[in-house]
C-alpha positions, 0 to 999 in steps of 0.5 A, spaced: 359 654 403 355 654 409 350 649 409 345 646 415 339 641 413 339 636 418 336 631 422 343 630 426 346 637 424 343 641 430 343 635 435 346 636 442 349 630 443 351 628 450 359 629 451 358 625 458 352 621 458 354 617 464 352 623 468 345 622 466 345 614 466 344 613 474 338 618 475 332 614 472 330 609 468 328 610 461 321 610 459 319 606 453 315 609 448 312 605 442 312 606 435 307 612 433 306 614 441 306 622 442 311 624 447 309 631 447 304 636 443 305 643 441 302 647 446 304 643 452 307 645 458 314 643 458 315 639 464 321 635 462 327 635 457 328 629 454 334 624 453 333 619 447 337 613 449 335 608 443 330 609 438 328 614 433 323 620 434 320 626 430 320 633 431 314 637 427 309 642 427 302 641 425 297 646 422 289 646 423 288 642 417 292 636 420 298 637 415 305 636 419 312 640 417 318 636 420 323 640 423 328 634 425 329 627 426 333 625 432 336 618 433 340 615 440 344 620 444 340 626 443 337 631 447 331 634 445 325 638 448 330 644 450 327 650 448 321 650 452 324 647 458 329 653 459 324 659 456 318 657 460 314 657 454 309 652 452 311 647 447 312 650 440 312 643 436 310 636 437 315 630 438 313 623 436 316 616 436 318 613 429 320 606 432 320 603 439 324 608 443 327 609 450 327 616 453 330 619 460 325 624 462 329 630 466 325 635 470 327 642 473 330 639 479 334 634 476 337 639 471 339 644 477 342 638 480 346 636 474 348 643 472 350 644 480 355 638 480 357 638 472 358 646 470 361 644 464 355 641 462 351 648 462 357 651 458 356 646 453 349 647 453 350 655 451 355 653 446 349 648 443 344 654 443 348 659 440 350 654 434 342 652 433 341 660 432 346 660 427 343 653 424 336 656 423 339 662 420 343 658 415 337 654 414 332 660 412 338 662 407 338 655 404 331 654 403 331 661 400 336 661 395 338 654 393 335 649 388 332 643 391 338 638 388 343 642 392 339 642 398 338 635 398 346 634 397 347 639 403 342 635 407 345 628 406 352 631 407 350 634 414 347 628 416 353 623 415 355 622 422 362 620 424 364 615 420 358 612 417 356 613 410 349 612 411 343 617 412 337 614 416 332 618 413 325 616 409 324 621 402 318 623 406 322 626 412 327 629 407 321 632 404 319 635 410 326 638 412 328 641 406 322 644 403 321 640 397 315 635 395 316 628 396 316 627 388 322 632 387 326 628 393 325 621 390 327 624 382 333 628 385 335 622 389 334 617 383 339 622 379 344 622 384 344 614 384 345 614 376 351 619 377 354 614 382 354 619 388 349 615 392 345 608 393 338 608 395 335 603 400 329 602 404 329 608 409 336 610 408 341 613 403 348 610 402 353 615 400 358 612 395 362 619 393 362 624 398 367 628 394 362 629 388 356 631 393 361 636 396 363 639 389 356 639 387 354 644 393 360 648 392 358 650 384 
């Protein structure tokens, strides 16, 4: 089964972060500070060095739909930067975050000096299209409990057994109410598949979650 519900599943992670390290110092964004807003001109692409940020879209009535939550090592704000259209979403710091801002002149120099970076970016953008196609399929055809299981599995980055995300964030990403998310996570915990902690979920039984998504 293909699944993609991710805070991290469609993140462009730098293979060679050292090529950016000497360009400029990170700008510090405080908790809840807006990084950019829907409709803004895309003057920069951003490298999240430390902290945590949320990508979201807003409606005229003030509600928000979370698209992704990124942690350190992520490159974000890419689409509008490269297609020269206004920002389609907004970004906000969820905690104090250090972010490097790369303008188009700097990016041109990076691609000229490191052509492999451009190929890596093209590969990432192709995968992103596949991710969103699969996400639409998942929302359309899978029940909320399977969507949550997929989300958890997609966000086990590296050797970590933790998913650092709140119930509200999961709710916004997978398209279910917070009450539903909390109820399903309690059931997963009762079954011994996960342990719920403050702003994180520890996975106790990866195989059980995987088997459940493949039923």
